[in-house]
N, C-alpha and C positions, 0 to 999 in steps of 0.2 A: 504493500500500500504506500501511496505517497502521503505527505504530511496532512493534506486536507482530508483524505480518506481516514487516516488514523485519528484525527481530531474528532470526526463524527462518530467513528466506530467506538471510541472510548466512552461516548455518551449512551451507547446502546446497552440493553440488558440481553446478554447472550442467551439467557434462558427463555426469552420471549420473542425470539426471531420467528418470522413467518415460516410455516412449513412449505408453503407453495406461493410463489409470486407469479402473476401473469402481467404481461406488458403489451399494451397497444402502441406500437411504434408508429408515430405519426409526425409529419412535418418535414419530410424529405424534400417535397416539392417547394414548399415555402422557403426552406433553407437555401435551395438553389436559386430561386427567383430573387431573393434579397441580395444575392451576390451576382445577379445577371448571368447565371449559368444555366445550362439545360437541366431539365428535371433529373436526367440520369446521373448527373453529378451529385445530386442529393442522395440518391440511392447508394452510390459508390461511397460517399462519406459516411453513410449510416452503418457500414460494415465495422468501422472503428468503434462506434457506439455499442454494437453488438458484442464485439470482442471484450471491451472494457467491462461492460455490464455482466457478461457471463463469467469472466474470470473473478470479478469481485464477489459475485454471489457464491461461487464455488469456494472461494477462500474463506469466507466467513461461515460456511456451513449451512447454506440454504439447501434443503433437500430437493426442491423442485422449482424450476423456472420455465415458464411457457411464454414464447414470443409469437405474436400475431404477425406472421411474415407475408402472407399472401391470401387474400380472401377470394371466395367464388365470384364475388361482384367485380373484382379487379379485371376478370376476363372481359367483362362487358363495358366497363367504364374507363379503361385505360387504352391509349393507342396501341395498336399491335406492336409497333416498334419498341415501345416502352416495356410491354409484357415480355417480348423476346429478350430484351436486355436484362430484365429481372430474372428470367430463367437462366441465362448465361452467368449472371452474377451469383445466383444461388449455387450453381455447379462449381464455380471458382471458389466460393466460400467453403463449401463442403470439402473440396480437395485440400485447401490451404489450412483448414483448422483442425484436421484430424490429429496432428501432432500436439497442438495446444490442448485439445480436449483430453487426450490421453495423459498428458503431463499433469492435468488438473483432475484426473480421475472422474471425468464427466461422461455419462452415457447419453447418447443422442437418440431421440425418438421423434415421431411425427404424428400429427392428427390432421384429419381432413380427408377428402376424397382423392387420395394419392393416385389412384388408378387412372384418373382423368388427366394427369400431368403428362408431358411429353415423355416418351420411353427413355430418352437419354437422361432426362432429369431423374426419373425413377431409378435408373441404374446407379447414378451417383449417390442418391439418397440411400439406397440399399448398401452400397459399399461403405459409406461413412458410418451407417448404423452398425454394420457388422464389425467395423474396425474398432468401435467403442463398446461393443456389447458386454465385455467382461469387466468394465469399470463399475465400481461400487459406490461412487460418490454421487454428486448431484445429477438429477435427471433433467437434461435440457430438451424441451419439446418445442419443435417448430410447427406452428399451425400453417399448413400449406394447402391451397385450394380449399379453405375452411369456411364454413358457414354454420353458426350455431343452430339455425332452424333446420338445415340439412342434417346436422348431427342428430337432432331429436327425431326427425323423420326416419333416419337410418336405425336409430335405437328401437323405434316401434316396429320397423320391418324385421329387425333381428328378433324381437320378442315374438312376433307372429310366426316367424320361421321356426323358432325353438318350440313353440306350442304345437305346430303342425307335425314336427318330428316326435312330439311326445304324446300324440293321440288326438290332436285336433283342437279347434278353437275352444272347446270346453276347458282346456288347460291354459287358456290365455288369461293370465292373471297379471294385473298391472298395479304396481304401487311405487312409491318413491325409490325404494331400494332396488327393485327389479329394473327400473329405468336407468338408474345410476350404473348398474352392472352391465348395461348394454351401450353406454356412451363410449365415445372414443377415449375418454379420460378415465376409464374404469380402473386403471392401474395407479391413478394419482389421487391424492386428497384434493378436495375442493380448494381453490385459492383463498388464502387469508387476505391477500392484498392484490388489488389490480391497479396498475399505474397506466395513466394515459398521458402521453407527451403532447405538446403543441397547444394545450389549453382547450381543446374541444371537449364538450360535456356530453359525451354519448358513448355507448358501448359498442356500436358498429357491428352488431350481430356476432359478438364474441363471447363464447362460454356463457350463454344466457342462463342455462340451468345451474351451472356450477357457481356462478357469482351471486347467488341469491343472498348470501350473508357476508360477502367480501367487503372489506374496507376499500373505498375508492380514493385514490390520490391522483389529482390532476396537476400537472406542472406546465407552465408556459414554455419551458425549454423545448426546442425543436429536437427531434430525435438525433440528428447528426451531432448535436452538441451535448447529448446525454452521456454521462460517464459514471464510473463506479461511485463517485462522491454523491451524485444525484440519487443513485439507488439507495445509498446509506441514509441520505436525508429523508427519503420517502419511508424508510423503515423506522426512522426516528419519529416521524409524524404518526405512523401506524401505532407505535408503542405508546404514544401519548393519548390514544383513544381508548374508550371503554366499549368492548364488544358485548352487545346485549342479546343478540340472536332472537329478537322479538320479545324479550323479557323486560322487566323494569330495571333501570339502571340505578346506581347510587345517586341520591340527590344531596349534593354538598350543603345546600341550604337547610335541608331537613336534618342533616347530621349536626350542623352548627346549633340549630334550635334545640335538638335533643340534648346536646352537650350542655347548653345553657340551663335546660330544665334540670339536668342532674346536679348542676352546681347550686341551683336554688334549693333543691331538695336537701342537699348536704348541709346548707346553712340553717334550714328550719328545724 
């Protein structure tokens, strides 16, 4: 860690680190536009943010990190030339980062409709995943060709197929646990913290089921400028919050009044 990262890390409680952090990486285009550069320059610069964030998360012992890298909607809403560049950039990243992932004991996984990606991309994905399969540290998951709504659709399809193999629709039982067990992320805990860069206040069809009780942290920092220190700052903010999970939180005002009441009782 550099000095800035160390200063923030020393303020954290290691016993209360998030088990799973999810990040919506946004702002590459704006980063490039502010510098009068083509959009692809922002995507290229974003790789350094990925590297710094992943390494910092692994070093402090975050068990799982999921990055929203490419959505299903990107096929429709981005120019073909940009999509092609993103696919080439992904392949270069996977080739270049295997050594770093192994040095940091990181296992690489993917979620999304991977089978719809170009064959050459799927091959690089499989190679990188196989190369890190035996690592026992942090699980880095890249969400590629991902849509939360599609994930839920696929989960219900999987449930229906399982029921048909088990005797028919009379065995089709649906509850929260069974749905979770058929999601892409069934091998991961739900995220404790979701980070969105670039200041946008939306989830963009990302892990909609899994983020039900996640703490949301939005930063104005554009993704290419995001580094390990910003990750640590988001964790510091996360640790300052009280997670209620739909229950009643502690009311500081009530605690003060209750303490005053005890003091009055003691005097009388």
